[in-house]
All heavy atoms as a GROMACS GRO file, in nm:
protein
  582
    1MET      N    1  -1.459   1.034  -0.209
    1MET     CA    2  -1.451   0.891  -0.237
    1MET      C    3  -1.585   0.844  -0.291
    1MET      O    4  -1.690   0.883  -0.241
    1MET     CB    5  -1.416   0.814  -0.111
    1MET     CG    6  -1.274   0.839  -0.063
    1MET     SD    7  -1.222   0.732   0.070
    1MET     CE    8  -1.320   0.794   0.204
    2THR      N    9  -1.580   0.762  -0.391
    2THR     CA   10  -1.702   0.711  -0.451
    2THR      C   11  -1.713   0.561  -0.430
    2THR      O   12  -1.612   0.492  -0.412
    2THR     CB   13  -1.707   0.743  -0.602
    2THR    OG1   14  -1.591   0.689  -0.664
    2THR    CG2   15  -1.715   0.892  -0.627
    3LEU      N   16  -1.834   0.510  -0.433
    3LEU     CA   17  -1.859   0.369  -0.412
    3LEU      C   18  -1.885   0.302  -0.547
    3LEU      O   19  -1.960   0.354  -0.630
    3LEU     CB   20  -1.981   0.352  -0.321
    3LEU     CG   21  -2.013   0.210  -0.277
    3LEU    CD1   22  -1.902   0.155  -0.186
    3LEU    CD2   23  -2.145   0.206  -0.203
    4TRP      N   24  -1.821   0.187  -0.566
    4TRP     CA   25  -1.836   0.110  -0.688
    4TRP      C   26  -1.867  -0.035  -0.652
    4TRP      O   27  -1.828  -0.082  -0.546
    4TRP     CB   28  -1.708   0.115  -0.771
    4TRP     CG   29  -1.676   0.251  -0.824
    4TRP    CD1   30  -1.639   0.361  -0.752
    4TRP    CD2   31  -1.681   0.293  -0.959
    4TRP    NE1   32  -1.619   0.469  -0.834
    4TRP    CE2   33  -1.644   0.429  -0.963
    4TRP    CE3   34  -1.712   0.228  -1.078
    4TRP    CZ2   35  -1.638   0.501  -1.081
    4TRP    CZ3   36  -1.704   0.301  -1.196
    4TRP    CH2   37  -1.668   0.435  -1.196
    5ARG      N   38  -1.934  -0.108  -0.742
    5ARG     CA   39  -1.965  -0.248  -0.721
    5ARG      C   40  -1.891  -0.331  -0.825
    5ARG      O   41  -1.892  -0.299  -0.944
    5ARG     CB   42  -2.116  -0.272  -0.734
    5ARG     CG   43  -2.157  -0.417  -0.714
    5ARG     CD   44  -2.308  -0.436  -0.720
    5ARG     NE   45  -2.372  -0.364  -0.828
    5ARG     CZ   46  -2.382  -0.407  -0.954
    5ARG    NH1   47  -2.326  -0.521  -0.990
    5ARG    NH2   48  -2.445  -0.336  -1.045
    6ASN      N   49  -1.825  -0.436  -0.778
    6ASN     CA   50  -1.757  -0.527  -0.868
    6ASN      C   51  -1.862  -0.606  -0.945
    6ASN      O   52  -1.952  -0.666  -0.885
    6ASN     CB   53  -1.668  -0.621  -0.786
    6ASN     CG   54  -1.588  -0.716  -0.873
    6ASN    OD1   55  -1.643  -0.797  -0.945
    6ASN    ND2   56  -1.457  -0.707  -0.862
    7LYS      N   57  -1.857  -0.604  -1.078
    7LYS     CA   58  -1.957  -0.670  -1.160
    7LYS      C   59  -1.955  -0.822  -1.141
    7LYS      O   60  -2.058  -0.887  -1.155
    7LYS     CB   61  -1.935  -0.637  -1.307
    7LYS     CG   62  -1.964  -0.493  -1.343
    7LYS     CD   63  -1.937  -0.468  -1.490
    7LYS     CE   64  -1.961  -0.324  -1.528
    7LYS     NZ   65  -1.930  -0.302  -1.671
    8LYS      N   66  -1.839  -0.878  -1.109
    8LYS     CA   67  -1.827  -1.023  -1.098
    8LYS      C   68  -1.875  -1.075  -0.962
    8LYS      O   69  -1.952  -1.169  -0.956
    8LYS     CB   70  -1.681  -1.064  -1.121
    8LYS     CG   71  -1.659  -1.213  -1.123
    8LYS     CD   72  -1.515  -1.245  -1.158
    8LYS     CE   73  -1.491  -1.394  -1.162
    8LYS     NZ   74  -1.352  -1.425  -1.195
    9ASN      N   75  -1.830  -1.012  -0.852
    9ASN     CA   76  -1.864  -1.065  -0.720
    9ASN      C   77  -1.969  -0.983  -0.645
    9ASN      O   78  -2.014  -1.022  -0.538
    9ASN     CB   79  -1.739  -1.083  -0.634
    9ASN     CG   80  -1.670  -0.954  -0.599
    9ASN    OD1   81  -1.730  -0.847  -0.598
    9ASN    ND2   82  -1.541  -0.962  -0.569
   10GLY      N   83  -2.007  -0.868  -0.699
   10GLY     CA   84  -2.112  -0.787  -0.638
   10GLY      C   85  -2.071  -0.710  -0.514
   10GLY      O   86  -2.153  -0.641  -0.454
   11LYS      N   87  -1.945  -0.718  -0.474
   11LYS     CA   88  -1.899  -0.652  -0.351
   11LYS      C   89  -1.869  -0.504  -0.374
   11LYS      O   90  -1.830  -0.465  -0.483
   11LYS     CB   91  -1.775  -0.723  -0.297
   11LYS     CG   92  -1.805  -0.864  -0.249
   11LYS     CD   93  -1.683  -0.929  -0.191
   11LYS     CE   94  -1.716  -1.071  -0.144
   11LYS     NZ   95  -1.599  -1.135  -0.084
   12PRO      N   96  -1.884  -0.424  -0.268
   12PRO     CA   97  -1.858  -0.280  -0.280
   12PRO      C   98  -1.710  -0.246  -0.260
   12PRO      O   99  -1.640  -0.308  -0.180
   12PRO     CB  100  -1.941  -0.220  -0.166
   12PRO     CG  101  -1.942  -0.326  -0.062
   12PRO     CD  102  -1.943  -0.457  -0.137
   13TYR      N  103  -1.665  -0.146  -0.335
   13TYR     CA  104  -1.527  -0.096  -0.326
   13TYR      C  105  -1.531   0.056  -0.324
   13TYR      O  106  -1.616   0.116  -0.389
   13TYR     CB  107  -1.444  -0.145  -0.446
   13TYR     CG  108  -1.419  -0.293  -0.444
   13TYR    CD1  109  -1.517  -0.382  -0.485
   13TYR    CD2  110  -1.299  -0.344  -0.399
   13TYR    CE1  111  -1.495  -0.519  -0.482
   13TYR    CE2  112  -1.276  -0.481  -0.396
   13TYR     CZ  113  -1.375  -0.568  -0.437
   13TYR     OH  114  -1.352  -0.702  -0.432
   14ARG      N  115  -1.439   0.116  -0.254
   14ARG     CA  116  -1.427   0.262  -0.248
   14ARG      C  117  -1.311   0.307  -0.336
   14ARG      O  118  -1.200   0.257  -0.322
   14ARG     CB  119  -1.396   0.308  -0.106
   14ARG     CG  120  -1.513   0.304  -0.014
   14ARG     CD  121  -1.590   0.432  -0.017
   14ARG     NE  122  -1.712   0.413   0.060
   14ARG     CZ  123  -1.822   0.479   0.039
   14ARG    NH1  124  -1.828   0.570  -0.056
   14ARG    NH2  125  -1.928   0.458   0.111
   15VAL      N  126  -1.338   0.400  -0.425
   15VAL     CA  127  -1.230   0.463  -0.501
   15VAL      C  128  -1.171   0.571  -0.411
   15VAL      O  129  -1.241   0.660  -0.364
   15VAL     CB  130  -1.280   0.523  -0.634
   15VAL    CG1  131  -1.174   0.612  -0.696
   15VAL    CG2  132  -1.318   0.412  -0.730
   16LEU      N  133  -1.042   0.560  -0.385
   16LEU     CA  134  -0.973   0.653  -0.296
   16LEU      C  135  -0.912   0.769  -0.372
   16LEU      O  136  -0.918   0.883  -0.327
   16LEU     CB  137  -0.864   0.578  -0.219
   16LEU     CG  138  -0.911   0.454  -0.142
   16LEU    CD1  139  -0.791   0.380  -0.084
   16LEU    CD2  140  -1.010   0.493  -0.034
   17HIS      N  141  -0.852   0.738  -0.488
   17HIS     CA  142  -0.785   0.841  -0.569
   17HIS      C  143  -0.774   0.795  -0.713
   17HIS      O  144  -0.783   0.676  -0.742
   17HIS     CB  145  -0.641   0.866  -0.518
   17HIS     CG  146  -0.635   0.919  -0.380
   17HIS    ND1  147  -0.662   1.049  -0.349
   17HIS    CD2  148  -0.604   0.858  -0.263
   17HIS    CE1  149  -0.648   1.068  -0.219
   17HIS    NE2  150  -0.614   0.952  -0.164
   18HIS      N  151  -0.750   0.891  -0.799
   18HIS     CA  152  -0.709   0.863  -0.937
   18HIS      C  153  -0.564   0.908  -0.942
   18HIS      O  154  -0.526   1.008  -0.882
   18HIS     CB  155  -0.794   0.943  -1.036
   18HIS     CG  156  -0.936   0.896  -1.037
   18HIS    ND1  157  -0.981   0.797  -1.121
   18HIS    CD2  158  -1.043   0.933  -0.963
   18HIS    CE1  159  -1.110   0.776  -1.099
   18HIS    NE2  160  -1.150   0.859  -1.002
   19ALA      N  161  -0.481   0.831  -1.013
   19ALA     CA  162  -0.338   0.859  -1.015
   19ALA      C  163  -0.281   0.831  -1.154
   19ALA      O  164  -0.352   0.787  -1.244
   19ALA     CB  165  -0.267   0.773  -0.910
   20VAL      N  166  -0.152   0.856  -1.167
   20VAL     CA  167  -0.079   0.830  -1.291
   20VAL      C  168   0.036   0.738  -1.260
   20VAL      O  169   0.113   0.761  -1.166
   20VAL     CB  170  -0.027   0.963  -1.352
   20VAL    CG1  171   0.058   0.935  -1.475
   20VAL    CG2  172  -0.143   1.055  -1.385
   21ASP      N  173   0.047   0.629  -1.336
   21ASP     CA  174   0.157   0.535  -1.320
   21ASP      C  175   0.284   0.597  -1.379
   21ASP      O  176   0.284   0.640  -1.494
   21ASP     CB  177   0.124   0.404  -1.392
   21ASP     CG  178   0.221   0.292  -1.361
   21ASP    OD1  179   0.335   0.321  -1.320
   21ASP    OD2  180   0.182   0.176  -1.379
   22CYS      N  181   0.388   0.604  -1.301
   22CYS     CA  182   0.514   0.665  -1.346
   22CYS      C  183   0.624   0.562  -1.371
   22CYS      O  184   0.739   0.597  -1.388
   22CYS     CB  185   0.561   0.769  -1.243
   22CYS     SG  186   0.449   0.909  -1.235
   23THR      N  187   0.586   0.433  -1.371
   23THR     CA  188   0.682   0.328  -1.406
   23THR      C  189   0.724   0.350  -1.552
   23THR      O  190   0.640   0.382  -1.637
   23THR     CB  191   0.615   0.189  -1.393
   23THR    OG1  192   0.562   0.177  -1.262
   23THR    CG2  193   0.713   0.077  -1.420
   24ASN      N  194   0.850   0.333  -1.581
   24ASN     CA  195   0.901   0.363  -1.716
   24ASN      C  196   0.816   0.302  -1.827
   24ASN      O  197   0.781   0.369  -1.923
   24ASN     CB  198   1.046   0.319  -1.730
   24ASN     CG  199   1.140   0.410  -1.653
   24ASN    OD1  200   1.104   0.521  -1.617
   24ASN    ND2  201   1.259   0.361  -1.626
   25ALA      N  202   0.784   0.174  -1.816
   25ALA     CA  203   0.710   0.105  -1.922
   25ALA      C  204   0.566   0.154  -1.934
   25ALA      O  205   0.504   0.139  -2.039
   25ALA     CB  206   0.712  -0.045  -1.898
   26ARG      N  207   0.511   0.211  -1.827
   26ARG     CA  208   0.370   0.253  -1.827
   26ARG      C  209   0.356   0.400  -1.794
   26ARG      O  210   0.251   0.445  -1.748
   26ARG     CB  211   0.292   0.169  -1.726
   26ARG     CG  212   0.290   0.020  -1.757
   26ARG     CD  213   0.210  -0.058  -1.654
   26ARG     NE  214   0.258  -0.045  -1.519
   26ARG     CZ  215   0.346  -0.124  -1.460
   26ARG    NH1  216   0.399  -0.225  -1.527
   26ARG    NH2  217   0.383  -0.107  -1.335
   27ASP      N  218   0.458   0.478  -1.816
   27ASP     CA  219   0.458   0.619  -1.777
   27ASP      C  220   0.339   0.693  -1.835
   27ASP      O  221   0.312   0.687  -1.955
   27ASP     CB  222   0.588   0.685  -1.825
   27ASP     CG  223   0.608   0.823  -1.765
   27ASP    OD1  224   0.553   0.850  -1.657
   27ASP    OD2  225   0.678   0.905  -1.827
   28GLY      N  226   0.266   0.758  -1.750
   28GLY     CA  227   0.153   0.838  -1.791
   28GLY      C  228   0.020   0.765  -1.794
   28GLY      O  229  -0.084   0.825  -1.821
   29GLN      N  230   0.018   0.637  -1.765
   29GLN     CA  231  -0.106   0.560  -1.770
   29GLN      C  232  -0.194   0.593  -1.649
   29GLN      O  233  -0.148   0.593  -1.535
   29GLN     CB  234  -0.075   0.411  -1.771
   29GLN     CG  235  -0.197   0.325  -1.789
   29GLN     CD  236  -0.158   0.180  -1.815
   29GLN    OE1  237  -0.060   0.130  -1.764
   29GLN    NE2  238  -0.238   0.113  -1.896
   30ALA      N  239  -0.321   0.620  -1.674
   30ALA     CA  240  -0.416   0.652  -1.567
   30ALA      C  241  -0.451   0.525  -1.490
   30ALA      O  242  -0.476   0.420  -1.550
   30ALA     CB  243  -0.541   0.714  -1.625
   31VAL      N  244  -0.451   0.536  -1.357
   31VAL     CA  245  -0.486   0.424  -1.270
   31VAL      C  246  -0.586   0.470  -1.165
   31VAL      O  247  -0.600   0.589  -1.138
   31VAL     CB  248  -0.362   0.361  -1.202
   31VAL    CG1  249  -0.267   0.300  -1.304
   31VAL    CG2  250  -0.290   0.462  -1.116
   32VAL      N  251  -0.654   0.372  -1.106
   32VAL     CA  252  -0.749   0.398  -0.998
   32VAL      C  253  -0.696   0.330  -0.873
   32VAL      O  254  -0.656   0.213  -0.877
   32VAL     CB  255  -0.889   0.342  -1.034
   32VAL    CG1  256  -0.986   0.360  -0.920
   32VAL    CG2  257  -0.942   0.410  -1.160
   33VAL      N  258  -0.696   0.403  -0.763
   33VAL     CA  259  -0.654   0.350  -0.633
   33VAL      C  260  -0.782   0.325  -0.554
   33VAL      O  261  -0.863   0.417  -0.537
   33VAL     CB  262  -0.562   0.449  -0.558
   33VAL    CG1  263  -0.518   0.392  -0.425
   33VAL    CG2  264  -0.442   0.488  -0.645
   34TYR      N  265  -0.803   0.202  -0.509
   34TYR     CA  266  -0.929   0.168  -0.445
   34TYR      C  267  -0.909   0.062  -0.337
   34TYR      O  268  -0.800   0.005  -0.324
   34TYR     CB  269  -1.030   0.120  -0.550
   34TYR     CG  270  -0.992  -0.008  -0.620
   34TYR    CD1  271  -1.052  -0.129  -0.584
   34TYR    CD2  272  -0.897  -0.010  -0.721
   34TYR    CE1  273  -1.017  -0.248  -0.648
   34TYR    CE2  274  -0.863  -0.127  -0.786
   34TYR     CZ  275  -0.923  -0.246  -0.750
   34TYR     OH  276  -0.889  -0.363  -0.813
   35CYS      N  277  -1.014   0.035  -0.261
   35CYS     CA  278  -1.007  -0.068  -0.156
   35CYS      C  279  -1.144  -0.131  -0.137
   35CYS      O  280  -1.246  -0.067  -0.166
   35CYS     CB  281  -0.957  -0.010  -0.025
   35CYS     SG  282  -1.070   0.108   0.050
   36PRO      N  283  -1.148  -0.255  -0.090
   36PRO     CA  284  -1.277  -0.315  -0.057
   36PRO      C  285  -1.341  -0.237   0.058
   36PRO      O  286  -1.272  -0.191   0.149
   36PRO     CB  287  -1.241  -0.457  -0.010
   36PRO     CG  288  -1.101  -0.480  -0.058
   36PRO     CD  289  -1.036  -0.347  -0.066
   37GLU      N  290  -1.470  -0.220   0.053
   37GLU     CA  291  -1.542  -0.147   0.157
   37GLU      C  292  -1.516  -0.206   0.296
   37GLU      O  293  -1.499  -0.133   0.392
   37GLU     CB  294  -1.692  -0.148   0.124
   37GLU     CG  295  -1.779  -0.077   0.223
   37GLU     CD  296  -1.778   0.075   0.210
   37GLU    OE1  297  -1.693   0.130   0.138
   37GLU    OE2  298  -1.862   0.139   0.273
   38GLU      N  299  -1.512  -0.340   0.304
   38GLU     CA  300  -1.493  -0.405   0.434
   38GLU      C  301  -1.346  -0.417   0.476
   38GLU      O  302  -1.318  -0.459   0.587
   38GLU     CB  303  -1.561  -0.543   0.437
   38GLU     CG  304  -1.490  -0.652   0.360
   38GLU     CD  305  -1.518  -0.654   0.209
   38GLU    OE1  306  -1.598  -0.572   0.161
   38GLU    OE2  307  -1.457  -0.737   0.141
   39ARG      N  308  -1.252  -0.381   0.387
   39ARG     CA  309  -1.109  -0.389   0.419
   39ARG      C  310  -1.038  -0.263   0.372
   39ARG      O  311  -0.961  -0.265   0.277
   39ARG     CB  312  -1.045  -0.509   0.350
   39ARG     CG  313  -1.091  -0.642   0.399
   39ARG     CD  314  -0.988  -0.736   0.456
   39ARG     NE  315  -0.850  -0.697   0.464
   39ARG     CZ  316  -0.751  -0.761   0.402
   39ARG    NH1  317  -0.773  -0.862   0.324
   39ARG    NH2  318  -0.627  -0.721   0.420
   40PRO      N  319  -1.062  -0.149   0.438
   40PRO     CA  320  -1.001  -0.023   0.393
   40PRO      C  321  -0.848  -0.021   0.402
   40PRO      O  322  -0.785   0.064   0.341
   40PRO     CB  323  -1.064   0.082   0.485
   40PRO     CG  324  -1.116   0.007   0.601
   40PRO     CD  325  -1.148  -0.131   0.553
   41ASP      N  326  -0.790  -0.117   0.471
   41ASP     CA  327  -0.644  -0.126   0.481
   41ASP      C  328  -0.583  -0.201   0.363
   41ASP      O  329  -0.462  -0.202   0.346
   41ASP     CB  330  -0.604  -0.194   0.612
   41ASP     CG  331  -0.661  -0.335   0.624
   41ASP    OD1  332  -0.776  -0.358   0.582
   41ASP    OD2  333  -0.590  -0.423   0.676
   42PHE      N  334  -0.664  -0.264   0.278
   42PHE     CA  335  -0.616  -0.341   0.163
   42PHE      C  336  -0.628  -0.254   0.039
   42PHE      O  337  -0.732  -0.246  -0.025
   42PHE     CB  338  -0.698  -0.470   0.148
   42PHE     CG  339  -0.646  -0.563   0.043
   42PHE    CD1  340  -0.529  -0.634   0.062
   42PHE    CD2  341  -0.714  -0.578  -0.077
   42PHE    CE1  342  -0.481  -0.720  -0.035
   42PHE    CE2  343  -0.668  -0.663  -0.175
   42PHE     CZ  344  -0.550  -0.734  -0.154
   43ILE      N  345  -0.520  -0.184   0.005
   43ILE     CA  346  -0.521  -0.086  -0.104
   43ILE      C  347  -0.485  -0.154  -0.236
   43ILE      O  348  -0.387  -0.228  -0.244
   43ILE     CB  349  -0.422   0.029  -0.075
   43ILE    CG1  350  -0.448   0.090   0.062
   43ILE    CG2  351  -0.427   0.134  -0.186
   43ILE    CD1  352  -0.586   0.148   0.080
   44CYS      N  353  -0.564  -0.127  -0.339
   44CYS     CA  354  -0.544  -0.187  -0.471
   44CYS      C  355  -0.527  -0.078  -0.576
   44CYS      O  356  -0.575   0.034  -0.559
   44CYS     CB  357  -0.666  -0.270  -0.508
   44CYS     SG  358  -0.711  -0.396  -0.389
   45VAL      N  359  -0.460  -0.112  -0.686
   45VAL     CA  360  -0.442  -0.020  -0.798
   45VAL      C  361  -0.473  -0.098  -0.926
   45VAL      O  362  -0.431  -0.212  -0.941
   45VAL     CB  363  -0.297   0.033  -0.805
   45VAL    CG1  364  -0.278   0.121  -0.927
   45VAL    CG2  365  -0.262   0.109  -0.679
   46ARG      N  366  -0.548  -0.034  -1.015
   46ARG     CA  367  -0.583  -0.098  -1.141
   46ARG      C  368  -0.587   0.007  -1.252
   46ARG      O  369  -0.626   0.121  -1.228
   46ARG     CB  370  -0.720  -0.164  -1.127
   46ARG     CG  371  -0.759  -0.253  -1.243
   46ARG     CD  372  -0.896  -0.314  -1.222
   46ARG     NE  373  -0.906  -0.401  -1.109
   46ARG     CZ  374  -0.902  -0.534  -1.114
   46ARG    NH1  375  -0.887  -0.594  -1.230
   46ARG    NH2  376  -0.914  -0.606  -1.006
   47GLU      N  377  -0.548  -0.030  -1.372
   47GLU     CA  378  -0.557   0.060  -1.486
   47GLU      C  379  -0.700   0.111  -1.497
   47GLU      O  380  -0.798   0.035  -1.480
   47GLU     CB  381  -0.518  -0.015  -1.613
   47GLU     CG  382  -0.528   0.066  -1.737
   47GLU     CD  383  -0.503  -0.015  -1.864
   47GLU    OE1  384  -0.449  -0.127  -1.855
   47GLU    OE2  385  -0.540   0.035  -1.970
   48LYS      N  386  -0.717   0.240  -1.522
   48LYS     CA  387  -0.849   0.304  -1.522
   48LYS      C  388  -0.947   0.235  -1.617
   48LYS      O  389  -1.061   0.208  -1.580
   48LYS     CB  390  -0.836   0.451  -1.557
   48LYS     CG  391  -0.967   0.525  -1.552
   48LYS     CD  392  -0.953   0.671  -1.586
   48LYS     CE  393  -1.088   0.740  -1.584
   48LYS     NZ  394  -1.079   0.878  -1.628
   49ALA      N  395  -0.906   0.206  -1.739
   49ALA     CA  396  -0.996   0.144  -1.836
   49ALA      C  397  -1.041   0.006  -1.789
   49ALA      O  398  -1.159  -0.030  -1.803
   49ALA     CB  399  -0.928   0.134  -1.973
   50GLU      N  400  -0.950  -0.070  -1.731
   50GLU     CA  401  -0.986  -0.203  -1.681
   50GLU      C  402  -1.080  -0.190  -1.560
   50GLU      O  403  -1.178  -0.264  -1.548
   50GLU     CB  404  -0.860  -0.280  -1.640
   50GLU     CG  405  -0.891  -0.420  -1.591
   50GLU     CD  406  -0.768  -0.497  -1.548
   50GLU    OE1  407  -0.655  -0.446  -1.562
   50GLU    OE2  408  -0.785  -0.608  -1.497
   51PHE      N  409  -1.052  -0.094  -1.472
   51PHE     CA  410  -1.138  -0.072  -1.356
   51PHE      C  411  -1.280  -0.040  -1.402
   51PHE      O  412  -1.377  -0.098  -1.355
   51PHE     CB  413  -1.083   0.041  -1.268
   51PHE     CG  414  -1.168   0.068  -1.148
   51PHE    CD1  415  -1.146  -0.001  -1.030
   51PHE    CD2  416  -1.271   0.160  -1.151
   51PHE    CE1  417  -1.225   0.021  -0.918
   51PHE    CE2  418  -1.351   0.184  -1.041
   51PHE     CZ  419  -1.327   0.114  -0.924
   52GLU      N  420  -1.293   0.051  -1.496
   52GLU     CA  421  -1.425   0.092  -1.544
   52GLU      C  422  -1.498  -0.021  -1.616
   52GLU      O  423  -1.621  -0.022  -1.621
   52GLU     CB  424  -1.412   0.216  -1.631
   52GLU     CG  425  -1.374   0.338  -1.550
   52GLU     CD  426  -1.348   0.462  -1.634
   52GLU    OE1  427  -1.331   0.450  -1.758
   52GLU    OE2  428  -1.342   0.572  -1.575
   53ALA      N  429  -1.424  -0.116  -1.671
   53ALA     CA  430  -1.487  -0.231  -1.737
   53ALA      C  431  -1.536  -0.334  -1.635
   53ALA      O  432  -1.635  -0.405  -1.660
   53ALA     CB  433  -1.388  -0.297  -1.832
   54LYS      N  434  -1.472  -0.341  -1.519
   54LYS     CA  435  -1.504  -0.445  -1.421
   54LYS      C  436  -1.589  -0.397  -1.303
   54LYS      O  437  -1.636  -0.479  -1.224
   54LYS     CB  438  -1.375  -0.507  -1.368
   54LYS     CG  439  -1.299  -0.582  -1.476
   54LYS     CD  440  -1.178  -0.650  -1.422
   54LYS     CE  441  -1.112  -0.726  -1.536
   54LYS     NZ  442  -1.044  -0.843  -1.492
   55PHE      N  443  -1.607  -0.266  -1.290
   55PHE     CA  444  -1.682  -0.210  -1.179
   55PHE      C  445  -1.788  -0.114  -1.231
   55PHE      O  446  -1.773  -0.057  -1.338
   55PHE     CB  447  -1.588  -0.132  -1.085
   55PHE     CG  448  -1.489  -0.219  -1.013
   55PHE    CD1  449  -1.374  -0.263  -1.076
   55PHE    CD2  450  -1.509  -0.257  -0.881
   55PHE    CE1  451  -1.281  -0.342  -1.010
   55PHE    CE2  452  -1.418  -0.336  -0.814
   55PHE     CZ  453  -1.303  -0.379  -0.879
   56VAL      N  454  -1.894  -0.097  -1.154
   56VAL     CA  455  -1.999  -0.002  -1.189
   56VAL      C  456  -2.020   0.089  -1.068
   56VAL      O  457  -2.024   0.043  -0.954
   56VAL     CB  458  -2.130  -0.073  -1.231
   56VAL    CG1  459  -2.187  -0.158  -1.120
   56VAL    CG2  460  -2.231   0.027  -1.279
   57ARG      N  461  -2.031   0.220  -1.095
   57ARG     CA  462  -2.050   0.316  -0.986
   57ARG      C  463  -2.192   0.307  -0.932
   57ARG      O  464  -2.288   0.294  -1.009
   57ARG     CB  465  -2.022   0.457  -1.035
   57ARG     CG  466  -2.026   0.557  -0.922
   57ARG     CD  467  -1.980   0.692  -0.965
   57ARG     NE  468  -1.990   0.784  -0.852
   57ARG     CZ  469  -1.955   0.909  -0.855
   57ARG    NH1  470  -1.905   0.960  -0.965
   57ARG    NH2  471  -1.967   0.984  -0.749
   58VAL      N  472  -2.204   0.314  -0.802
   58VAL     CA  473  -2.334   0.311  -0.736
   58VAL      C  474  -2.339   0.419  -0.629
   58VAL      O  475  -2.236   0.465  -0.580
   58VAL     CB  476  -2.364   0.173  -0.672
   58VAL    CG1  477  -2.376   0.064  -0.775
   58VAL    CG2  478  -2.261   0.136  -0.567
   59GLU      N  479  -2.458   0.459  -0.594
   59GLU     CA  480  -2.476   0.552  -0.483
   59GLU      C  481  -2.468   0.472  -0.354
   59GLU      O  482  -2.510   0.355  -0.351
   59GLU     CB  483  -2.612   0.621  -0.493
   59GLU     CG  484  -2.628   0.708  -0.615
   59GLU     CD  485  -2.530   0.824  -0.617
   59GLU    OE1  486  -2.499   0.880  -0.510
   59GLU    OE2  487  -2.484   0.859  -0.727
   60ASP      N  488  -2.417   0.531  -0.248
   60ASP     CA  489  -2.408   0.463  -0.119
   60ASP      C  490  -2.543   0.404  -0.079
   60ASP      O  491  -2.553   0.289  -0.039
   60ASP     CB  492  -2.360   0.557  -0.009
   60ASP     CG  493  -2.212   0.591  -0.022
   60ASP    OD1  494  -2.147   0.542  -0.116
   60ASP    OD2  495  -2.162   0.665   0.063
   61SER      N  496  -2.649   0.483  -0.092
   61SER     CA  497  -2.781   0.439  -0.049
   61SER      C  498  -2.831   0.324  -0.136
   61SER      O  499  -2.898   0.233  -0.087
   61SER     CB  500  -2.880   0.555  -0.054
   61SER     OG  501  -2.886   0.609  -0.184
   62GLU      N  502  -2.798   0.324  -0.265
   62GLU     CA  503  -2.840   0.218  -0.356
   62GLU      C  504  -2.779   0.085  -0.313
   62GLU      O  505  -2.846  -0.018  -0.313
   62GLU     CB  506  -2.797   0.252  -0.498
   62GLU     CG  507  -2.832   0.148  -0.602
   62GLU     CD  508  -2.779   0.183  -0.739
   62GLU    OE1  509  -2.751   0.302  -0.764
   62GLU    OE2  510  -2.764   0.092  -0.820
   63PHE      N  511  -2.652   0.085  -0.276
   63PHE     CA  512  -2.588  -0.039  -0.236
   63PHE      C  513  -2.643  -0.089  -0.104
   63PHE      O  514  -2.662  -0.207  -0.085
   63PHE     CB  515  -2.435  -0.022  -0.228
   63PHE     CG  516  -2.367  -0.155  -0.228
   63PHE    CD1  517  -2.331  -0.214  -0.348
   63PHE    CD2  518  -2.341  -0.223  -0.111
   63PHE    CE1  519  -2.270  -0.338  -0.349
   63PHE    CE2  520  -2.281  -0.347  -0.113
   63PHE     CZ  521  -2.245  -0.405  -0.233
   64ARG      N  522  -2.671   0.000  -0.011
   64ARG     CA  523  -2.727  -0.040   0.118
   64ARG      C  524  -2.860  -0.109   0.100
   64ARG      O  525  -2.890  -0.207   0.166
   64ARG     CB  526  -2.744   0.080   0.211
   64ARG     CG  527  -2.617   0.161   0.235
   64ARG     CD  528  -2.516   0.084   0.319
   64ARG     NE  529  -2.398   0.168   0.333
   64ARG     CZ  530  -2.277   0.132   0.295
   64ARG    NH1  531  -2.256   0.016   0.238
   64ARG    NH2  532  -2.174   0.210   0.311
   65VAL      N  533  -2.942  -0.063   0.006
   65VAL     CA  534  -3.071  -0.126  -0.022
   65VAL      C  535  -3.050  -0.265  -0.077
   65VAL      O  536  -3.116  -0.360  -0.038
   65VAL     CB  537  -3.154  -0.040  -0.120
   65VAL    CG1  538  -3.277  -0.115  -0.169
   65VAL    CG2  539  -3.194   0.091  -0.054
   66GLN      N  540  -2.953  -0.283  -0.167
   66GLN     CA  541  -2.925  -0.414  -0.224
   66GLN      C  542  -2.880  -0.512  -0.117
   66GLN      O  543  -2.915  -0.629  -0.121
   66GLN     CB  544  -2.816  -0.403  -0.331
   66GLN     CG  545  -2.862  -0.333  -0.456
   66GLN     CD  546  -2.749  -0.313  -0.555
   66GLN    OE1  547  -2.635  -0.352  -0.530
   66GLN    NE2  548  -2.779  -0.251  -0.667
   67GLU      N  549  -2.800  -0.467  -0.020
   67GLU     CA  550  -2.752  -0.553   0.087
   67GLU      C  551  -2.866  -0.606   0.171
   67GLU      O  552  -2.862  -0.718   0.219
   67GLU     CB  553  -2.654  -0.479   0.177
   67GLU     CG  554  -2.519  -0.452   0.117
   67GLU     CD  555  -2.427  -0.376   0.209
   67GLU    OE1  556  -2.478  -0.295   0.291
   67GLU    OE2  557  -2.306  -0.397   0.202
   68LYS      N  558  -2.971  -0.526   0.189
   68LYS     CA  559  -3.083  -0.564   0.276
   68LYS      C  560  -3.190  -0.645   0.204
   68LYS      O  561  -3.275  -0.703   0.268
   68LYS     CB  562  -3.146  -0.436   0.335
   68LYS     CG  563  -3.054  -0.363   0.431
   68LYS     CD  564  -3.121  -0.238   0.483
   68LYS     CE  565  -3.025  -0.161   0.571
   68LYS     NZ  566  -3.086  -0.037   0.621
   69ALA      N  567  -3.184  -0.650   0.072
   69ALA     CA  568  -3.287  -0.719  -0.003
   69ALA      C  569  -3.281  -0.870   0.025
   69ALA      O  570  -3.173  -0.929   0.031
   69ALA     CB  571  -3.268  -0.694  -0.153
   70PRO      N  572  -3.397  -0.934   0.046
   70PRO     CA  573  -3.398  -1.080   0.070
   70PRO      C  574  -3.356  -1.155  -0.055
   70PRO      O  575  -3.378  -1.110  -0.166
   70PRO     CB  576  -3.544  -1.108   0.106
   70PRO     CG  577  -3.623  -0.996   0.050
   70PRO     CD  578  -3.530  -0.877   0.045
   71GLY      N  579  -3.298  -1.270  -0.032
   71GLY     CA  580  -3.261  -1.345  -0.151
   71GLY      C  581  -3.153  -1.433  -0.127
   71GLY      O  582  -3.086  -1.511  -0.137
   0.00000   0.00000   0.00000
């Protein structure tokens, strides 16, 4: 699982899996399955290209430092 930061709200999210949408209209489309770091029970799915446009990958330690920074 990798950690990503939402570019808009700055919150951390965990990528759980990469998958393929098998709905007839979107068959074969790559999607990302993820959840907010603070709500692992809230599972989300987003088209891979859209996810990569709205989130940036970060190292766990990098995000922890940002959380502790004054401001």
